[in-house]
Backbone as a ProteinNet text record, in pm:
[ID]
protein_1_A
[PRIMARY]
MFDASKAKKPQTPTEFGSAHFDLLPGKVVDIQFNNPTTVRLKAKLVGFEVGSYIILKHPDPVGDNSHRDVITEGNVAIVRYILEGDKGECCAFKATIKHVSQFPERFIFLQYPQEIQNRNLRLHQRVSVHIPAEITMKCENAAQPGMLINGIVADISQRGCGFIFRAQNLTVNVKKRDIFIVIKSGEGEPMRIPARVCNSRNEEGKVSVGIQFVDAQEQVKTLLEQLFITTGVSQ
[TERTIARY]
16077.5	16020.8	15937.5	15943.6	15867.2	15718.2	15642.1	15498	15430.2	15373.6	15315.6	15197.4	15127.9	15011.5	15049.5	15170	15214.2	15241.7	15266.2	15291.5	15163.3	15047.2	14920.6	14868.3	14876.5	14828.3	14933.6	15045	15154.5	15120.7	15182	15168.5	15292.5	15404.5	15528.4	15590.3	15598.2	15657.6	15578.3	15645.5	15581.8	15550.5	15429.6	15388.5	15415.8	15476	15489.8	15353.5	15314.8	15188.8	15183.6	15287.6	15306.6	15450.7	15475.5	15608.3	15715.8	15814.7	15921.6	16054.7	16122.2	16250.3	16359.6	16418.5	16511.3	16649.8	16720.3	16853.3	16940.4	17066.3	17156.4	17223.5	17252.8	17327.3	17459.5	17495.4	17617.9	17594	17476.3	17443.8	17418	17446.4	17427.4	17297.8	17218.9	17093.6	17102.2	17015.7	17005.6	16884.2	16904.4	16794.2	16770.1	16644.3	16607.9	16507	16532.5	16440	16393.1	16265.2	16210.4	16161.7	16175.5	16128.6	16229.4	16271.7	16233.2	16306.1	16403.8	16476.4	16508.2	16534.3	16564	16710.4	16730.8	16866	16870.5	16978.5	16998.2	17129.3	17123.5	17239.2	17254.5	17371.6	17397.1	17409.6	17351.5	17360.6	17372.5	17441.1	17461.8	17357.1	17302.7	17203.6	17272.1	17217.1	17267.2	17186.8	17054.9	16968.8	16823	16733.5	16590.7	16514.6	16394.3	16299.7	16173.8	16136.4	16023.6	15898.4	15835.4	15711.3	15728.9	15853.1	15874.1	15962.6	16087.2	16177.3	16293.5	16360.2	16482.7	16587.1	16708	16813.7	16921.1	16950.5	17055.7	17164.1	17287.2	17397.1	17388.4	17395.9	17384.5	17495.1	17460.6	17564.5	17660.8	17630.5	17716.7	17758.9	17848.7	17882.4	17952.7	18021.4	18096	18006.8	17885.8	17789.8	17813.7	17844.1	17859.6	17725.5	17615.4	17479.7	17453.5	17526.5	17507.7	17374	17311.1	17183.2	17073.6	17089.4	16993.6	16856.1	16847.7	16717.2	16631.1	16695.2	16618.4	16617.7	16728.8	16734.6	16683.7	16553.2	16488.1	16362.9	16325.6	16208.7	16083.5	16005.6	15882.4	15896.8	16020.1	16038.6	16027.6	15986.2	15965.7	16084.3	16132.9	16245.4	16198.2	16253.8	16234.2	16362.6	16350.9	16467.3	16469.7	16583.8	16601	16722.8	16714.8	16828.1	16814.6	16925.4	16930.5	16938.1	16851.9	16857	16914.1	17030.6	17088.3	17027.9	17048.5	16993.1	16955.7	16863.4	16826.2	16771	16690.8	16626.2	16699.5	16743.6	16800.6	16687.4	16668.7	16555.2	16596.6	16530.1	16543.1	16420.8	16441.9	16332.1	16327.2	16206.9	16189.6	16069.7	16078.9	15965.2	15977.6	15863.1	15859.9	15854.4	15925.5	15923.4	15946.8	15880.3	15896.4	16009.2	16088.4	16194.5	16131.3	16153.1	16096.7	16187.1	16319.4	16412.7	16551.5	16627.2	16766.9	16849.8	16927.5	17004.1	17139.3	17191.7	17323.7	17424.7	17377.3	17462.9	17402.6	17485	17632.6	17687.1	17602.5	17640.9	17522.3	17548	17441.6	17370.2	17248.4	17167.7	17035.9	16980.6	16849.2	16754	16646.6	16544.6	16427.1	16402.8	16291.5	16174.9	16054.5	15936.4	15940.3	15909.3	15909.3	15802.3	15836.9	15743	15622.8	15509.2	15389	15384.5	15446.1	15450	15591.1	15636.9	15766.1	15742.6	15788.1	15773.3	15903.5	15893.5	16015.1	15998.5	16111.8	16111.3	16223.7	16191	16289.6	16386.7	16516.7	16617.2	16665.4	16627.7	16679.6	16568.1	16597	16499.4	16490.5	16599.4	16603.8	16635.3	16548.2	16566.8	16690	16768.3	16887.3	16858.6	16932	16917.7	17039.6	17015.5	17126	17203	17334.8	17422.9	17545.9	17636.3	17764.1	17866.3	17926.8	18015.1	18153.8	18258.8	18394.9	18419.5	18482.6	18507.1	18623.8	18664.6	18769.6	18746.1	18791.1	18782.9	18923.8	18944.9	19072.9	19045.7	19136.9	19121.1	19174.8	19102.3	19151.5	19261.8	19370.8	19484.2	19507.7	19546.2	19576.8	19699.9	19794.9	19916.2	19893.5	19878.5	19847.5	19957	20079.8	20191.6	20191.6	20114.1	20110.6	19991.2	20012.4	19899.6	19812.6	19681.4	19589.3	19579.9	19526	19508.1	19405.7	19432.2	19344.6	19284.6	19153.2	19083.4	18999.9	19023.1	18946.9	18831.1	18718.1	18601.2	18492.5	18368	18254.4	18149.4	18072.7	17953.5	17839.4	17775.8	17670.7	17530.8	17514.5	17385.7	17410.6	17317.5	17340.8	17209	17210.4	17097	17155	17067.6	17113	17198.7	17177.4	17243.2	17364.4	17376.4	17488	17494	17584	17600.1	17656.7	17650.3	17712.3	17833.5	17947.9	18074.6	18120.2	18163.9	18205.3	18345	18429.4	18561.4	18602.6	18700.5	18751.7	18876.3	18885.7	19002.4	19054.7	19184.1	19243.4	19227.7	19229.1	19211.6	19062.6	19021.5	18879.7	18825.7	18912	18866.7	18879.7	18938.4	18960.5	18828.4	18821	18704.4	18751.6	18660.1	18692.9	18630.8	18713.4	18664.9	18582.3	18497.1	18418.6	18513.2	18516.2	18605.6	18569.7	18626.4	18603.3	18687.2	18627.2	18693.7	18655.6	18715.3	18668.6	18634.3	18521.2	18490.2	18499.6	18579.5	18602.8	18524	18422.5	18333.3	18361.2	18386.3	18422.3	18297.6	18234.2	18114	18129.7	18084.7	18093	18235.1	18252.7	18383.7	18460.5	18396.6	18463.2	18556.3	18604	18693.8	18616	18682.1	18616.8	18571.5	18459.4	18404.1	18451.5	18512.7	18568.5	18471.5	18405.7	18299.1	18338.8	18331.8	18359.3	18250.1	18290	18193	18245	18165.2	18203.2	18157.7	18245	18210.3	18118.7	18001.6	17904.2	17911	17938.7	17946.9	18025.2	18067.5	18146.6	18134.4	18127.6	18124.2	18199.3	18262.6	18343.3	18278.8	18236.7	18176.4	18262.8	18352.9	18444.3	18524.3	18574.2	18659.7	18587.2	18454.8	18377	18338.2	18396.2	18375.8	18273.7	18166.3	18061.2	18070.2	18075.9	18093.5	17974.8	17909.8	17801.5	17858.2	17829.8	17891.2	17784.7	17806.9	17719	17792.7	17729.7	17790.6	17785.6	17887.8	17898.4	17908.8	17807	17807.5	17843.2	17774.2	17805.9	17679.3	17576.2	17446.8	17455.9	17526.4	17536.2	17615.8	17726.4	17806.1	17725.2	17653.1	17575.1	17459.9	17397.2	17288.8	17339.1	17457.3	17516.9	17548.8	17603.5	17637.9	17514	17406.4	17284	17223	17234.8	17185.1	17265.6	17397.5	17481.7	17446.7	17400.4	17365.6	17219.3	17147.4	17004.9	16923.3	16960.6	16889.6	16806.1	16678.8	16589.9	16527	16527.8	16463.5	16539.7	16465.8	16526.1	16614.2	16601	16688.6	16635.7	16511.5	16453.2	16531	16534.2	16611.6	16539
17281.5	17358.6	17472.2	17585.1	17702	17674.7	17699.5	17679.3	17814.6	17865.2	17999.4	18009.6	17897.7	17902	17937.8	17899.2	17927.9	18076.8	18146.9	18290.4	18365.3	18306.3	18371.3	18333.3	18203.4	18156.8	18066	18123.4	18042.6	17979.2	17863.4	17797.3	17829.3	17763.1	17792.2	17924	17953.2	18079.2	18198.5	18313.5	18438.1	18519.1	18572	18648	18796.8	18858.2	19002.9	19063.7	19171.5	19237.9	19278.1	19336.5	19358	19317.4	19269.5	19215.9	19320.2	19283.1	19375.2	19306.6	19350	19293	19362.3	19292	19352.4	19291.1	19333.1	19280	19392.5	19395.8	19503.1	19470.6	19571.8	19549.6	19479.3	19388.9	19311.8	19172.5	19150	19017.7	18922.7	18796.4	18694.3	18618.9	18600.3	18525.3	18403.3	18307.5	18185.6	18200	18178.8	18188.8	18052.4	18011.1	17883.6	17907.4	17842.1	17844.5	17701.1	17685.6	17552.9	17537.2	17642.3	17636.9	17706	17644.9	17513.7	17396.9	17428.7	17326.4	17379.8	17290.6	17332.9	17374.1	17499	17554.1	17636.7	17621.4	17703.3	17778.7	17909.6	17996.1	18088.4	18149.3	18250.6	18385.9	18488.6	18623.2	18725.1	18833.7	18939	19048.3	19093.1	19200.5	19333.9	19406.6	19539.6	19647.2	19630.9	19728.5	19697.3	19782.3	19761.4	19890.6	19896.4	20003.4	19937.3	19971.2	19906.2	19916.8	19801.7	19796.8	19795.4	19810.3	19819.6	19708	19702.1	19601.2	19571.6	19459.5	19418.6	19393.7	19446.9	19433.9	19337.6	19236.9	19140.4	19147.2	19125	19118.7	18984.9	18987.3	18866.3	18767.4	18640.5	18543	18510.6	18557.5	18536.1	18673.2	18744.9	18883.2	18896.5	18790.6	18801.6	18776.1	18722.6	18708.6	18591.3	18472.9	18356	18287.9	18346.9	18301.9	18157.2	18110.8	17973.3	17952.6	18063.4	18050.2	18132.8	18161.3	18249.2	18184.3	18050.7	17985.2	18005.1	18032.8	18052	18197.4	18268.7	18410.2	18493.2	18497.9	18568	18637.4	18745.9	18822.7	18735.4	18747.4	18671.6	18541.6	18490.9	18366.3	18395	18293.8	18310	18251.6	18325.9	18282.3	18264.7	18166.6	18150.4	18199.2	18300.5	18362.6	18325.9	18280	18244.6	18317.6	18356.9	18422.7	18409.2	18430.6	18418.6	18557.1	18581.7	18704.3	18671.1	18725.2	18704.5	18804.1	18780	18869	18789.6	18844.9	18779.4	18639.4	18623.1	18494.6	18411.9	18474.2	18400.5	18342.8	18392.2	18351.7	18317.2	18215.4	18181.8	18238.9	18323.8	18389.4	18342.4	18340.5	18297.8	18367	18393.8	18450.8	18417.7	18426.4	18410.6	18547.4	18561.8	18689.5	18666	18747.4	18739.1	18831.5	18786.1	18870	18976.9	19104.1	19215.7	19254.6	19245.4	19290.5	19235	19208.3	19168.1	19268.4	19350.4	19456	19404	19466.2	19432.4	19544.9	19667.8	19784.7	19873.1	19939.6	19933.5	19801.4	19725.3	19591.9	19499.3	19369.8	19271.1	19257.9	19308.5	19304.8	19232.6	19174.1	19111.6	19196	19242.1	19318.9	19226	19204.4	19119.8	19205.5	19158	19224.1	19216.4	19327	19326.9	19228.8	19141.8	19037	19091.7	19025.6	19061.7	18991.7	18875.9	18799.4	18744	18745.6	18686	18586.2	18465	18358.7	18348	18338.9	18324	18217.2	18161.1	18052.3	18074.8	18063.8	18080.8	17963.8	17992.9	17887.7	17844.3	17919.3	17890.3	17846.9	17744.4	17696.7	17790.5	17862.1	17952.4	18093.4	18185.7	18323.7	18383.3	18453.7	18518.6	18662.9	18709.6	18846.5	18926.1	19043.2	19128	19183.9	19173.5	19224.7	19285.4	19336.6	19388.7	19365.4	19246.4	19205.5	19173.4	19234.3	19197.6	19049.6	18982.8	18839.1	18800.2	18676.5	18622.1	18473	18420.2	18275.8	18220.1	18103.7	18034.3	17897.1	17851.6	17721.5	17611.8	17501.3	17385.5	17318.5	17287	17223.1	17084.8	16989.5	16854	16854.7	16943.3	16954.9	17059.9	17015.9	17106.9	17210.7	17177.1	17269.4	17380.1	17359	17457.4	17549.9	17679.3	17772.1	17781.3	17792.4	17803.9	17946.7	17963.5	18096.1	18174.1	18301.7	18387.4	18494.1	18509.5	18610.5	18696.7	18826.9	18920.7	18978.7	18995.7	19051.7	19079.7	19069.4	19089.7	18980.8	18952.3	18869.6	18965.6	18944.7	19035.8	18988.4	18857.2	18803.4	18671.2	18633.8	18516.5	18452	18319.7	18244.7	18132.8	18047.1	17935.2	17838	17831.9	17730.5	17779.6	17912.5	17959.4	18110.6	18160.6	18305.6	18341.1	18469.3	18522.3	18604.5	18574.7	18641.7	18718.1	18842.4	18927.3	18982.9	18981.2	19044.5	19103.6	19191.9	19255.6	19184	19166.2	19100.8	19187.1	19197.5	19273.3	19199.2	19066.5	18983.4	18970.6	19007.6	19007.9	18868.9	18767.6	18631.4	18537.3	18584.2	18495.7	18455.8	18330.5	18280.4	18184.6	18146.4	18052.5	17917.5	17816	17683.5	17621.8	17526.7	17453.2	17369.6	17397.6	17324.3	17356.2	17278.5	17300.2	17418.1	17500.3	17619.8	17641.9	17742.4	17800.6	17946.3	17993	18134.1	18192.5	18296.5	18360.9	18490.6	18496.5	18612.1	18693	18821.1	18909.7	18986.6	18939.1	19006.8	19037.3	19154.2	19190.7	19215.9	19214.5	19243.7	19117	18999.4	18874.7	18828	18704.7	18646.2	18616.7	18630.9	18596.6	18450.5	18421.7	18286.8	18215.3	18099.9	18020.8	17906.9	17915	17822.2	17735.3	17602.5	17515.2	17531	17535.4	17561.1	17504.3	17523.2	17478.6	17580.9	17607.9	17697.2	17623.2	17681.9	17621	17681.3	17811	17876.7	18005.7	18058.6	18181.4	18249.1	18381.5	18453.8	18586.8	18627.1	18749.1	18848.1	18962.6	19067.2	19191.5	19202.7	19317.1	19336.3	19226.3	19232.7	19217.6	19222.6	19198.4	19050.6	18975.4	18831.2	18796.5	18730.9	18688.4	18537	18492.6	18351	18300.9	18196.9	18133.6	18026.4	18034.3	17946	17871	17742.6	17658	17618	17640.1	17599	17446.5	17389.4	17243.5	17205.8	17134.1	17084.7	17195.9	17308.1	17421.8	17486.4	17404.4	17459.2	17543.9	17495.4	17568.2	17696.9	17689.5	17809.7	17916.8	17874.5	17969.6	18025.4	17940.8	17987.4	18095.8	18073	18172.3	18301.1	18286.5	18402.9	18485.8	18420	18491.5	18560.9	18498.3	18561.5	18686.7	18680.2	18797.2	18910.7	18874.7	18975	19017.1	18960.2	18989.9	18953.5	18841.1	18792.8	18672.1	18677.7	18565.6	18504.6	18576.6	18527.2	18407.5	18299	18181.4	18103	18114.4	18043.9	17905.6	17877.1	17748.8	17634.2	17525.1	17410	17333.6
20102.6	19992.9	20048.2	19980.6	20023.4	20009.8	20114.9	20115.6	20129.5	20019.7	20021	20116.5	20140.8	20229.2	20371.7	20412.5	20548.5	20567.4	20457.9	20468.8	20502.4	20473.6	20501.9	20640.1	20672.1	20801.3	20862.8	20908.2	20958.6	21092	21117.2	21246.3	21329.2	21295.9	21366.9	21322.3	21188.9	21146.4	21195.6	21201.5	21241.2	21116.8	21108.8	20991.5	21013.2	20912.5	20916.9	20883.3	20953.3	20923.8	20777.6	20726	20582.8	20555	20433.8	20402.5	20432.7	20511.6	20549.3	20523.6	20418.4	20379.8	20459.8	20554.5	20649.8	20633.2	20529.9	20501.8	20448.3	20490.6	20449.6	20317.1	20235.5	20110.8	20138.7	20050.3	20066.7	20120.5	20179.1	20230.1	20113.6	20136.1	20032.3	20057.6	19952.8	19962.1	19872	19899.9	19820	19727.7	19598	19502	19438.6	19436.6	19374.7	19263.3	19149.2	19036.5	19011	18980.4	18952.6	18809.3	18728.3	18590.9	18498.3	18389.7	18339.1	18405.3	18489.7	18563.3	18701.9	18797.4	18934.1	18946.1	18985.5	19000.2	19127.2	19206.4	19325.7	19311.8	19335	19317.9	19437.8	19450.4	19552.3	19483.8	19545.5	19488.6	19600.8	19573.2	19673.1	19656.7	19769.8	19768	19737.3	19639.7	19604.5	19676.9	19679.1	19745	19717.5	19765.7	19742.8	19768.6	19713.8	19744.3	19796.9	19919.6	19985.4	19899.5	19877.4	19801.9	19651.5	19604.4	19459.9	19404.9	19447.5	19391.7	19485.9	19458.7	19526.5	19418.2	19437.1	19336.5	19386.7	19306.2	19336.7	19229.5	19271.4	19175.1	19102.2	18972.2	18892	18931.3	18957.6	18996.1	18882.6	18762.8	18646.8	18592.1	18664.1	18626.9	18492.9	18446.2	18320.4	18199.9	18222.8	18114.9	18021.9	18076.2	17989.6	17960.6	18017.1	17988.7	18031.6	18131.5	18177	18245.7	18291.2	18360.6	18293	18167	18100	18086.3	18096.3	18083.7	18207.9	18324.6	18447.9	18494	18472.7	18512.4	18396.5	18387.3	18277	18327.4	18264.3	18305.8	18307.4	18415.1	18427.7	18503.1	18516.6	18591.4	18741.8	18817.2	18960.9	19036.8	19134.2	19218.2	19362	19429.5	19573.6	19640.6	19723.8	19787.1	19935	19982.2	20123.6	20179.1	20304.8	20369.1	20520.1	20589.1	20734.5	20795.8	20894.3	20973	21109.3	21139.3	21270.4	21367.8	21497.8	21599.7	21722.3	21801.1	21925.9	21902.6	21796.8	21773.5	21669.7	21562.3	21451.9	21368.2	21247.3	21167.2	21025.7	20970.1	20829.1	20759.1	20659.5	20589.3	20444.6	20388.1	20249.6	20187.9	20058.9	19986.3	19837.9	19768.1	19623.5	19558.5	19446.7	19375.7	19227.3	19145.9	19001.1	18956.3	18859.9	18803.6	18715.6	18750.6	18674.8	18557.9	18582	18478.1	18509	18404.1	18417	18337.8	18409.1	18341.7	18294.2	18192.5	18139.5	18165	18174.6	18194.5	18303.6	18386.1	18385.6	18439.2	18509.8	18555	18539.3	18556.5	18545.1	18680.3	18684.2	18805.6	18777.9	18884.6	18878.1	18960.9	18899.7	18970	19000.9	19129.5	19172.1	19217.8	19191.7	19245.9	19397.7	19465.4	19612.2	19661.2	19757.1	19799.9	19875.2	19856.3	19930.8	20065.6	20073.8	20198.8	20219.2	20343.4	20377.5	20489.2	20468.1	20567.2	20646.7	20777.3	20856.8	20963.3	21002.8	21100.2	21200.1	21328.3	21434.9	21432.9	21428.3	21423.4	21561.1	21664.4	21797.8	21890.7	21969.5	22066.6	22185.8	22214.6	22329.3	22281.2	22312.8	22271.3	22338.6	22259.1	22312.9	22350.2	22449.2	22497.2	22452.1	22395.6	22350.7	22469.9	22464.2	22569.3	22502.3	22580.9	22531.3	22641.9	22641.2	22751.1	22696.8	22749	22707.1	22733.7	22638.6	22652.4	22563.4	22576	22490.3	22472.6	22361.4	22341.3	22323.9	22379.5	22367.1	22309.3	22224.5	22160.9	22251.4	22258.8	22333	22252.8	22318.6	22251.3	22309.9	22221.9	22269	22357.8	22325.7	22405.2	22513.6	22637.2	22747.7	22769.1	22727.9	22747.4	22642.5	22534.2	22427.3	22445.6	22461.3	22482.1	22357.7	22378.6	22267.1	22217.3	22097.8	22040.6	22122.6	22141.8	22221.1	22131.3	22138.1	22058.6	22152	22148.9	22230.9	22151	22218.5	22153	22254.2	22209.5	22299.2	22276	22381.5	22368.3	22334.9	22219.8	22172.8	22208.7	22229.4	22273.5	22344.8	22432	22515.9	22556.2	22572.8	22626.7	22712.4	22763.3	22845.2	22765	22634.7	22551.5	22474.7	22456.2	22375.6	22369.5	22285.8	22274.1	22137.8	22106.7	21986.6	22025.3	21964.6	21996.3	21872.9	21891	21779.1	21805.2	21702	21714.2	21579.4	21584	21463.8	21414.8	21282.4	21222.7	21108	21094.9	20984.7	20853	20861.3	20742.8	20711.2	20590.9	20554.8	20522.3	20527.8	20497.8	20617	20726.1	20840.3	20904.3	20949.7	21021	21129	21217.9	21324.5	21289.7	21282.1	21243.5	21356.3	21318.9	21417.8	21502.6	21632.4	21721.4	21865.2	21957.7	22100.8	22148.4	22233.2	22284.2	22430.4	22489.6	22615.1	22585.1	22636.7	22627.1	22767.1	22780.5	22909.6	22911	22995.7	23001	23127.1	23107.5	23218.1	23262.5	23368.5	23416.9	23565.7	23606.2	23747.3	23792.7	23923.1	23981.4	24017	24002.9	24036.7	23926.4	23943	23844	23715.3	23600.5	23474.1	23475.9	23412	23409.3	23282.9	23300.3	23189.2	23157.6	23044.2	23010.6	22891.4	22904.9	22789.9	22685.2	22558.6	22452.3	22321.3	22218	22084	21980.8	21882.6	21772.9	21677.1	21650.8	21559.2	21419.4	21411.3	21281.2	21295.6	21182.2	21182.5	21046.9	21047.8	20921.2	20937.2	20827.7	20826.1	20730.6	20783.3	20702.5	20710	20611.5	20602.3	20730.2	20785.5	20903.2	21035.1	21034.5	21155.1	21156.8	21249.5	21253.6	21361.7	21321.2	21413.7	21430.5	21555.8	21586.1	21667.7	21619.2	21693.1	21784	21913.4	22013	22091.6	22109.6	22191.9	22319.2	22435.6	22561.5	22574.2	22636.5	22649.5	22797.2	22847.5	22986.5	23086.1	23074.9	23162.1	23216.1	23242.8	23284	23410	23510.1	23636.3	23621.7	23546.5	23523.2	23451.9	23347.3	23268.8	23352	23431.1	23517.6	23612.2	23672.2	23761.7	23686.3	23565.3	23484.3	23452.4	23409.2	23374.2	23496	23610.9	23734.1	23765.3	23743.2	23766.6	23671.5	23551.7	23451.5	23461.4	23559.3	23579.5	23455.6	23392.9	23275.4	23313.7	23286.4	23317.9	23194.7	23080.4	22960.4	22904.1	22878	22817.3	22908.9	23040.3	23132.9	23165.6	23129.9	23165.8	23107	23177.5	23135.5	23026.7
[MASK]
+++++++++++++++++++++++++++++++++++++++++++++++++++++++++++++++++++++++++++++++++++++++++++++++++++++++++++++++++++++++++++++++++++++++++++++++++++++++++++++++++++++++++++++++++++++++++++++++++++++++++++++++++++++++++++++++++++++++++++

């Protein structure tokens, strides 16, 4: 549950000096209402004006009024969303609904938050990089070649990395499964590291894959040394 007191004097979460809503239009957020009943919905961000309002696309665009008891002016919403990047953060804030428009589309206007609470999702900070790489799927049949995906490693730590590739299909994703990630660094042979896909999302053909290394501490340590990366290397 969202604890507003932590937004003022956080312990583990990091406090923004002033509330800074850092999310791109098109991203999906989670909205929770607790009055008159508890309801959790998904809504897409349309845009915002700093210090004034945040605009969300109404989760009921056809207007069947299934949520009119909670999506109403004056009601308070708890908004949660994930910020990807070097650290990976879960952010949350409370905001009052200022207005619900009907034309030209159904939008929800939220009051811009005064405080935003965030929590680091990763135990090991990742370092931003740009390294050509590929992932191959492990197959039960050794004679059958696994699927090969070319892309780049966008961030890396001792425990895992973020892999990005382009897809023509706007809905394709990579399922959670065991893989090998082949990272091409330096002039030596590419390093083949056993890993597992933890999550995947497709944003207009740009597919971001969260990868966890599996029993590859020495390989990863060598790789990070080759890349002159020392942050987050501790065991």
